[in-house]
N, C-alpha and C positions, 0 to 999 in steps of 0.2 A: 181228573180220572172221572168223577160223580158227572160230570156234563157230559159222558162217551156213553152213547145210547148204548154200544156194542157190549162196553163194560158194565153199566147198567141188566143188559140182558143176559151177561153172566151170570149175576148178581141172582137175579132172578129165577134162574132155572138151576142153578146150583143147588145138589141134597146132599153133597160132601163138606165136612167142616170148612174144608179151603181147596185151593187150586193152586200147586205151584204151576209156574210157565216158566222153562229158561228158554235161554237164546235161540231166537228159530222167527221164521216169518210170522208165528201165532205174535210174539211179543212186539213184533213192529207193528204189525195188524192191529194190534189192541193199546198200544203207547207210540207209536209213533218212532220207533226205535228199538234196535237190539245189540248188545255189542258179541265180541268176539266169544263162542264156547271152546271150554279148555277143560283140562281133567278138573280146574280149581271150579268147588261150587260154587252155583249163583242162579240166581233166579227170584220171580218177581211172584211172593203171595198174597192172593188174593180171599180174604175170607168171607164166611158167607152173610156177616153183618153189614159187608160193603165195603170194610176197611181194608188196607195193603199195604205192604211194604217190600223193600229189594234187599236182598241178602248176597254181599259177594264179598273177595278178598280187596285187601286194597289196593291191587292192581288196576281195578276198575273203577273205584272212587269218584275221581274228578271228571272222568267222563261221563261217567252216569249222572251224577250231579248238574254238567255241563246239558246236556240231554233233555233232562225230566223238570228242570229247573227248579226243583222246590214241589214237586206235584206230588211228589210219592218218600216217603221216608226210606231213606238209606240205611240200612246196618252193616258192619262188614265187619272183619276179622283177617291178622297175617299169617303172610305164609306159616310162618313158626309157629303160630298156633292151632294153624291147622282144625281139623274138624271137629276137636272137643272146644271149640270156640263156637263152631255152628250148632251143636247141640245145645249150649248155653243160650245162643241167643232164640231159640228154639222154645228153646221152656221159660225163658223172660216173655215169648209172645203168646204163651201161652197154648201152644202146636203140640206139648206132649201128649202121645196117647187120641191123638185125633186121627181121622181120617180123610184124606188128602188125595186129590187127582192130581197127575200129571200129565202133559202134553206131550206131543211126538218127538220131543228130543230131550225127555228126561234119560237121566244116564243113569242107569242100573248101577253100576257101581257105587257110585254116592248114595242113591236111594235105598240099596239093601243096608249100607250103613247107618243113614239116618235110623231108620225103621227099628233095627236091633237094638242100636243106644237113646231111642228116643220113643220107644212103642209107638210110632207113628205106622200107620197102613195104608198104603197107598194104593191107589187105583185109576184106571185107566179114563182120561178126561179127554180124549183127541176128541171122540163124536161128541161132546158137549162144545168143544171150543167148534166144533166145523155148523155144528146147529146156530150157534149165534149170528154167523153170517152165511148160512146157505141160503136166504133169499135176498134177493140185492137189490138193491134201491134205482131210483132210476137212474142218477148220475153213475152208478156203477156198470148196470147195463149199456149206458153209453160209452163207457170208455170199453166194455168188452167188445161193444159193435167197434169202436175205431181201432181195437187192438187185431181183430180178427181183418180190417181190413190191410193194416201194414202186412200183416202176414202172410195174404193171399199176395201180393203185390211183389212177394220175395218166390212164388213159385215161377213166375217165367223166368226171373233172373237164374235160376236153377236149371231150367229149361234150356236156356243158351247159353249156360257153363258146362253143362253134361257134354262129355265125349269121352272116347276109349285115350287111357294114356295117360288122364289127371288123377288124383286124388279124393277121398271121398271128403277129405277136410277142404280141400280146394273149392268144391261145391259147397259145402259147410260155410266156410267165410264169404265167398258171394254172396250170402242169402243172411248171412248176419249184418254182413254191410248195409246189404239196403235196406232192412227193417234197422240200423240204427240211424241211418240218412231221415229215415219216414217218424221219428221219435219214438222208435221201440228201445227197449232198454231191457239186459238180463235174458238173453235170447235163450233158449232151446232147442238143440237142432239133432237129430238124427239122420243120417245118410248111410244107407247101409245095402249096398251091393252088391250083385250074384248071392252067391251062397250066404252070406251076411243078413238078406233081407229072408231070411227062415227064420234069426233072430226078433221078437218082436220089440227089443230093448236093447238089441246093437248099442255098444257106446264107442268102439273104438272106430276111429276115422282115416286108416293107415292104408286099406288096399287099394291098389290102383284100376281104375273102373277100366271094364273091357266091353269089346262088340259082343251083343247080345244080354248084356247081364238085365235082369230084372233091378228096379231099385226102388227102395220105397225110402220116401221125404218124410221126415216126421218134424214140426217144427213151431216158434209160438215165439213170442217177446210179452213183457210188460210194458204197459201202457197206462198212466195214472192207476199203477197199485194192480191192473186186473190182467188176467195173463191170456194171452191166446194159443191156441193147440191145434194143428190140423195136418191130415198126413194126404199123398200124394200117390200114388206108385205109377211109374216110369217104367219105358223099356229103351234099352240102348242098342239101335239099328235095328232091331227085330225082335219081333217076338214069336213064338210057337204056336201052334192051336189049342194046344192044352193052357195056354198062359190065359190064350184069349177068352177062353169058355171059363177060366177061373176068377178071370178080370171082372167078367160081365154077371157072374154069380153073387161076386163080393160088392158090387155097384147095386144089384138088385136087393140084397142083404140088406145093405145101409140103407136105400130109399125106403124100404118098406119099414124098418124100425124109426126112421126119421117123420116117415109119413104121420105118426100114431101120436107124435109130441103136441100136449095140449093140456090147457091147467084139467086135472083131476085125471090122466092118464095112470092106469095102474103101471108101477116100474118092471116088475116082474114080466111084463107082458109085453114090454118093449125089447128086454133082451132076449127073449124067448121067439120074436119074431124073426128077430137076422136068424136065430139057430135053425128054424122051420125051414128057412129058404136055401139055407147051406147044406141041409141034408146030410148026407152021407160024411160030408166034409167038415160038421161044426166040429167034431173031435177034434180039430186041427185047432181050435180058436179055444186057447185053454184060458183064456182071460175074460172077464166081463166084457157086456158089451160098450161099457163108458162109466165115465167118472166125470164127479162134479169138477168145475173150473171157476176159479175166481182170483183171489188173492195168492193161490199155489195152483199149481198146473194140477193135482189130484186133490181133490177135495170132495164135500159132499154135495150131493145125493149120487152114491154109487149106483150105476145101472147093471144092477144084478137080479139074480133069483132071490139072494136073501133079501133085499131091501122093499120089505112090506108095507110103504106108502104109496102115495100118489103123489104127483107131479104138482105144486103149486105155482102162482106165480113169484116173479124174478129168481126161480131157479135155472141156474146154468151146468152145462153138460156137455161130454162128448158121445157122439155116438160111431162108433169103431169099429165094426166088424173086421174078420179079415181070416185068412187060409196061410197057414204054412207047413212049409213042406222040409224037415231038418235036412239042413246042408244042402239043398238043389234052392230052393227060392221061396218066398213070402210075396202076398199082396194084401196091403191095407187102403182102404177110405176112411176117413175121418173128418167129421163136420162138428164144430160147437155149433149146440142148438139153446136156445133157452125158451123159457114160458115168459111171452113179456108181457107188459102192461095191463092188455088188452084181455090177457090169458091165452092166445093162442100161439099156436108153434111157431119158433122163426128161428133161420138156419142163418147164420153170421157168417158162413164162410161161403164166397161165392167162386172160389178160381176153379180153373176147368178141370172136369171131372171123368172125361173122355178118354178113352182110352189112348194114350200117347204114346206115337214112338219118337225117338230123338235122332231124326235124320243129321247130325250134324255137319255132315259134307254138304247139303245143297246149300 
């Protein structure tokens, strides 16, 4: 672990006494492995002095020892000993009455019990764990570029698949298969048709696509640990004049914010640029204009009004304004952008962004 640059960065930046990282993509990022998270308490404790240990129930010991190959000390307890044994181990490790940061998968019910019985104060360390990976290396940027290319290829597959009478799930699976054949994995997809497109994070896939539908496609995959994410909006057979106007408005908003990306750009201004273009329809954009991306689909830097910092080389994030009319339709266009090795803004997604009407019968 001492040779892990991200681990060392975490220790250097740590202001609390220790950080608890429970099973998650964060643990996998830091150590190369994460076990299943269940109700039994477990996690990696990293101390401010650079030492660490893993604490888990007996169920996970063999798996963790195999994965970590002696690089991390492992302390464990039996189900019949339960949390009292956890408290005992934490006392032996001199963590009682200390301040400990927690990651994004921290389980409140266990942390509350530990806090009450051990005098430990738990604080939010999610931002710290994002900060250590917020600026990507050249190798990580290259993986992001390739991941975006794989995602781009799935768009034309979607357009060839969409037609009235098939399910959202059918489109999703066709896109997933395309990305997996090109080397992508852990794919994440949204296919939101008709009124479902008005829900920004629609998760069902059971609706049957109809003539005249507006469809938001939002998809990506991992490649060499790096995640892609992009959105396009298409129309089935026909598009109304109102939808055309809204599409062009969203397109302009996305391009306007995207054009500001470069080293030193002020993040709140990137968010505000899209909202100014959307004008009276900006109120339908209830979310931030973008989010960071890398080892997970959502991480720092967040492109919103609260993030008062400037872009730096190696940062990767989405630009994805949209308009959403509840129960009717929504429109979103999303590209991943990076501040590249030269400090320039670079757009990773190159799939067709023109207004696309799917004429399946031709």
